Structure formats: C-alpha cells, structure tokens
N, C-alpha and C positions, 0 to 999 in steps of 0.2 A: 501475715499477722505478726510474725516474729521480727521482720525487718523494721517496722516502726518502733518497736520496743527497743531494739538494739540501737537505733539512731538516737532515741531519747536518752538512753543510758550513756551513749558516747558523748552526746552534747552536754549532758549534766556533768559528767566526769571532767570533760574538757574545761567547762566553765569553772568548776571547783578548783582546778589546778591553775588556771590563768587569772582568775578574779583577784587574788592578792596582789599580783603584779600590776594589774590595771589600776586598782585602788591606790596602791602605794605611790604611783607616779603622779596622781592628782593631788596628794597631800604634800604640804611643805614640811618635810621631815629632815632632820640632820642626816649627814652621810652615815653609812654603815655597811657592813658586809652583806652581800647578797645571800639570801637563804634558799634552801631547797623547799620545794612544795611540801606542805603538811608539817614538816619538822622545823622549818625555818633555819635559824642559825645555831640551833642547839649543839650541833657537832663541833662548832668553832669554840665552844666553851671548854671542851676537854675535861680531863680529870681534876685540873686545878683552875677553877674558874677565875680566881683572883689574878693569877698570872696571865691567863688568856685575855682577860679584860684589859690588863695593862698593855699587853702587846697590841690589841685592837685599838686602844686609845692612841698609841704611837702612830698607827697607820691612819686612823680616821679622825683623830682629834679628841679633845676632852668632852665633846658632846656628840653622841652617836646613837643610831637607831639599830636595835636588834629585833629580829623576828624570832620569838621564842614560841615555837609551835604556831598557834593561830593568834597569839598575843603580840602586838607591837609594843616594844619597850624602849623608852628613851633612857640611855645610860649617861650619867654625868660622872666623870672621873677626875674632876678638878674642883678643889674647894672654892676657888675664886668664881668659877662658872656657876657652881651650885648656889653660892651666896647671891650672885647677880640674878639668877633665875627666881630664887625664892623671894627676893626683894621686889622684882618687877612683876611677878605673876603670883603674888601671895593670895589673891582672891580665888584664883583658879585652883590652887592646891588646898585651900581651906575647905573646899567642897568635895574633896576626893573621897572615894569609897575606902572604908577600912577593910583590908583583906580578912577573910574568915580565919586564917591562921593566927592573926594578931588578936582578933576578937575572941577567939577560943582560949586564949591564955588565961591563967587564974586571975591576973590583975592587968587587964589591957590598958588602964589609965597609967600604969607605971611606965609605959612606952613614951608618954608625953612629958614626963618630968624633965625639966631643964631645957625644953625646946623653946621656951617662950619669951 
C-alpha cells in the first residue's frame, strides 16, 4: 500500500523538477543563464541586481532570458534593442497584463505619462 504512494510522490516530484527544463527547450527564447530548479536564476542577481544584470548582458547579450522562480522573464539591456522590440511587437505589448504592484499605486495612470 505504501509503495504505490511513494512511487506517485517520487514521479510527481521528478516531473515538477524536470518540467521547466523540458518546456524551456521547446520555446524559442533568447539565451540566458541556466537556473536552478524552483528558484531559477534569482541567486545570479545578487545584492546589486543592476550590476549583476550588466554583467549577465556582457555574457549573454542585450536580450536574455532569466528564470525568476517560476516566472520566465525576458530582459532587454540595450536601448536600441528595446526600441526595435517595441516597434516590431507593439501589438503584443499593448495587451500585456498590468502588475498588481503598479495597479495598487495611488495613481497608476501616472506610469503611462510620456510613453506615447
């Protein structure tokens, strides 16, 4: 009775650890540092994320993928690349979700002034 339960738990845990690596290989994402299971690349950011991101950009280029916990994040560290992405994929970004942290601000519309 206990053996099937242990097998199910082991398989579930194994799939939980391996699934992000299987899914990330099938997506066409920019290069980036490989992350650890569950925490991703959070440790690579260190205590000074701006300097860490600059170092990672030197190694992986101006467009890179970071796994921040269970969230896959695309980081753009070049103004030229950001401008190109926003011009070519403007429809994609216009339908993006507003994070709760921004929406919870006293005046969330103030974030959009001058962007237009």
